[in-house]
C-alpha positions in Angstrom: 107.8 -32.5 -124.4 110.8 -34.7 -124.2 112.8 -31.8 -122.7 110.4 -31.5 -119.8 110.1 -35.2 -118.8 110.8 -35.5 -115.1 110.5 -31.8 -114.4 108.1 -30.8 -111.7 105.5 -28.2 -112.6 102.6 -27.1 -110.4 99.2 -28.1 -111.9 98.0 -24.5 -112.0 101.0 -23.3 -114.1 100.6 -23.5 -117.8 103.8 -23.4 -119.9 103.1 -23.7 -123.6 105.4 -26.0 -125.4 103.5 -25.5 -128.7 102.6 -22.3 -130.4 99.0 -23.5 -130.7 98.9 -23.8 -126.9 100.2 -20.3 -126.4 97.7 -19.0 -128.9 94.8 -20.6 -127.0 96.0 -19.7 -123.5 97.2 -16.1 -124.2 94.7 -14.4 -126.5 96.0 -10.8 -125.6 99.4 -11.7 -127.0 98.3 -13.4 -130.3 99.7 -10.5 -132.3 103.2 -11.8 -131.8 102.4 -14.6 -134.3 101.5 -12.1 -136.9 104.9 -11.7 -138.7 103.6 -8.7 -140.7 102.6 -6.8 -137.5 105.9 -7.6 -135.9 107.9 -6.4 -138.9 105.8 -3.2 -139.1 106.2 -2.6 -135.3 110.0 -2.6 -135.9 109.8 -0.1 -138.7 110.6 -2.6 -141.4 109.1 -2.3 -144.9 106.6 -5.2 -145.1 103.4 -6.2 -146.8 101.3 -9.2 -147.7 101.5 -11.1 -151.0 99.6 -9.2 -153.6 101.4 -5.9 -152.7 104.4 -5.8 -154.9 107.6 -4.8 -153.1 109.3 -1.6 -154.3 112.6 -3.4 -154.6 114.2 -6.8 -154.5 115.5 -9.1 -153.0 112.8 -9.6 -150.3 112.2 -12.3 -147.8 108.8 -14.0 -148.1 107.2 -16.1 -145.4 103.7 -16.9 -144.2 102.1 -14.2 -142.0 100.7 -16.8 -139.6 102.0 -20.4 -139.4 101.7 -21.9 -136.0 102.5 -25.5 -136.9 104.8 -25.4 -139.9 107.2 -22.8 -138.6 109.1 -21.4 -141.7 107.5 -23.7 -144.3 107.3 -21.8 -147.6 109.8 -19.1 -146.5 112.3 -18.0 -149.2 114.4 -15.2 -150.5 112.7 -13.7 -153.6 115.2 -12.1 -155.9 113.0 -10.5 -158.6 109.5 -9.3 -159.5 109.1 -12.4 -161.8 110.1 -14.7 -159.0 107.7 -12.9 -156.7 104.8 -13.4 -159.1 105.6 -17.1 -159.5 105.8 -17.8 -155.8 102.6 -16.2 -154.7 99.8 -18.6 -153.7 96.5 -18.3 -152.0 96.1 -19.8 -148.6 93.1 -20.8 -146.6 92.5 -21.1 -142.9 
């Protein structure tokens, strides 16, 4: 919000400054936060944890993560590393 201090904005205009605000205010566009859907829409090979990639290295990141941005993202160089980095998530 510090970037917008002192900037006039009409009361009826909603400009999200947080991903969570955009999620709430724009339900038709929530798919853009689904990194798996975005990757597949671009013709990239992609899948969730639990589906072993056909080759390595791969880039692993949460499918959804509105608050933590890239937390947990990493390059995974081998099948053994892939297995050791998988973890269940809730929410």
